[in-house]
N, C-alpha and C positions, 0 to 999 in steps of 0.2 A: 635534529637529524642531519640537515644540510650542513650545519657548521661542523659536525663530526666528520662527515664525508669530505668536506673541503679541507679540514685539518689533516686527516690521515692520507688523502690523496696527495697532499703537499709533500709528504715524506717520499712518496714514490717519484713524483715529478722532480723534486730536488735531487734525489739520489741519481736518477737517470741523467739529469743535466750535469751534475758534478762529474759523473763517469764520462759523459761525452766530452766535456771540456778537458779533463785529464787525459783522455785518450787522444784528443786532437793535439794537445801540447806535446805529448810523448811522440806521436807520429811526426810532428813538425820537427822536433829536436833531433830525433833519431833518423830522420829522412826515410821513413817507412813508405811502402807502397799503399795507396788508398784502396782498401778492399771492400768487399760487400758487407763485411762486419762493421766497418766504419760508417758506411752508408746507412745501414740499419740502425746503428746507435744514434746517429744524428736524427733519423726519422722518428725513432722512439722518443727522443727528447722533444721533438716538435709536437708529436701527438699527445704525449702526457701533459705538456705545458698548455696546449690548447684545451684539453679536457679540463684541466685545473681552472683555466680562465672561465669556461662555461659554468662550472660548478660554483666558482666564486661570484660570478655575476648573478646567478640564481640566488645564492645566499644573500648577496648585497641587497637585492630588491625585495626579498622576502623576510629579512631580519626585523625583529622588533625595534632595534635601535634606529633602523632606517626610517620606520614609520614615525618614531619619536623625533628624529632629526628633521624629517620633512615638516612636521608640525611646529617644532620649536626652533629650527635653524641649527647651523653648525656652530659649535663653540670650540674652544681650544682643547677640551678634554677628548672630543671625538674626531678631531681633525685628521689624525693618523688613519683611522679606519674609514672615515668618510671621503677623504681626498687623496692623501699621500700614498697609501697602500694601493688603492685601485689604479691610480695613474701610473705609478712605477711598474706595477705588474703588467699593465697594458703595454707600456713602453718596452719592457723586457721581452714580452712575447712578440712584439713587433720586431725587435732585434733578432730573435730566434728565427722568425719567418723570413726576414731579409737574408740572414746567414744561410738558411736552407736554400733559398732561391739562388743566391749568388754562388754557392758551392757547386750547383749543378751546371753552371756556365763555365766553370774552371776545367782545364784539361789536365794540368799537372797535379800530381798528388800533393806536392808541397803547397800549392795554392789552395787546394781543397782544405787541407789541415789548417792552414793559416786563416782562411775564412771562418771555419768553425771556431778556432781559438779566439779570434777577435770578437765575433758577433755573439756566440754562445757565452764566451767569457764575460763580456760586458753585461749580458742579460743576467748571468749568475750574480754579478756584483750588484746590479739593480735589485734583484730579488732579495738577496741577503740583507741589503741596506734597509728595506722597508717591510720585513716580516714583523708583524706585531708579536714579538716574542712572549710578552706577558699573557697574551690571549691564546697562544698556540697550545693545543693539547699536548701534554707530555706523553712520551712513549711508555 
């Protein structure tokens, strides 16, 4: 059940993050004014990614392969799920959190969009690079 929730919530979190990054890049390129809609979109990306992290950590420590890995150790076949995926996701969510905090200190719209573009964009790259595509539930 937790794996299913983690897999399907990932679609929501990823869609919101992609939308936030695209919105930030468009706002930066077109020199738009940073509005309440942009603020909320960044906030929703922050919230959905943090919820995904909590679900993922719950699944990580309750999964049967974690118990097996704890007893038998990490081998090359489960290194992606045991180390690489969790570390990159934590780094990505850290970048999202830093981007959110830094954008609030900016005054100009251009700086706010630039901060979201950089930090949320890097987080998106990190996430896409370490999604275990073969284990992810298809839609």
